[in-house]
C-alpha positions in Angstrom: -15.7 -154.6 3.0 -14.0 -156.2 0.0 -15.9 -158.2 -2.6 -15.5 -162.0 -1.9 -16.3 -164.2 -4.8 -18.6 -167.1 -4.2 -16.6 -170.3 -4.3 -19.2 -172.2 -6.2 -19.6 -169.5 -8.8 -15.8 -169.3 -9.2 -15.7 -173.1 -9.7 -18.3 -172.9 -12.4 -16.4 -170.1 -14.2 -13.2 -172.3 -14.0 -15.1 -175.3 -15.4 -16.3 -173.3 -18.4 -12.7 -172.3 -19.1 -11.0 -175.6 -18.3 -13.6 -178.1 -19.7 -15.2 -176.1 -22.6 -12.2 -174.0 -23.5 -14.2 -170.8 -23.4 -12.0 -167.7 -23.3 -11.3 -166.5 -19.7 -12.4 -163.0 -20.6 -15.7 -164.3 -22.0 -16.3 -166.3 -18.8 -15.3 -163.4 -16.6 -17.9 -161.1 -18.3 -20.8 -163.6 -17.7 -23.7 -162.4 -15.6 -26.6 -164.4 -14.3 -28.6 -163.6 -17.5 -25.8 -164.8 -19.9 -27.3 -167.5 -22.1 -25.3 -170.8 -22.3 -26.8 -173.7 -24.2 -27.4 -172.6 -27.8 -25.4 -169.4 -27.3 -22.0 -170.9 -26.6 -20.8 -173.0 -29.5 -18.4 -174.9 -27.1 -21.4 -176.1 -25.1 -23.0 -178.9 -27.2 -24.6 -182.1 -26.1 -21.3 -183.9 -25.9 -19.7 -181.2 -23.8 -22.7 -181.3 -21.3 -21.6 -184.8 -20.1 -18.0 -183.7 -19.6 -19.1 -180.6 -17.8 -21.5 -182.5 -15.5 -18.8 -185.0 -14.6 -16.3 -182.3 -13.8 -18.9 -180.5 -11.7 -19.4 -183.7 -9.7 -15.6 -184.1 -9.2 -14.7 -180.5 -8.3 -17.7 -179.7 -6.2 -18.0 -183.1 -4.6 -21.6 -183.5 -5.5 -23.8 -186.1 -7.2 -25.9 -185.2 -10.2 -28.8 -187.5 -11.0 -30.1 -187.9 -14.5 -33.4 -186.5 -13.2 -31.6 -183.3 -12.3 -30.6 -182.5 -15.8 -33.0 -180.7 -18.1 -33.0 -177.9 -20.6 -33.4 -175.2 -17.9 -30.1 -176.2 -16.2 -27.9 -174.8 -19.0 -30.3 -172.0 -20.0 -28.1 -169.3 -18.4 -25.0 -168.9 -16.3 -27.2 -168.0 -13.4 -29.3 -171.1 -13.7 -26.1 -173.3 -13.8 -24.6 -171.6 -10.7 -27.9 -171.8 -8.8 -28.1 -175.5 -9.5 -24.5 -176.0 -8.4 -25.1 -174.0 -5.2 -28.2 -176.0 -4.4 -26.3 -179.3 -4.9 -23.4 -178.1 -2.7 -25.8 -177.0 0.0 -27.4 -180.4 -0.1 
């Protein structure tokens, strides 16, 4: 059976490239354990707002201020898990 990429994970990878300007090869190599905030110079406090707005638009979700904490951007896996939970409702 061929590998089928998770659409939410794919969307998050595309966001990191499109919104933050992270190199596609860098994003493609990310695993669940890849650190984000503090490890990616492109992901600063100003970029977080733009990333969250684009996540809402592309994934058709609502992100409340209460949803956003330091753990959200700790790793690629934590960001994808958050997005999947929001998409699932």
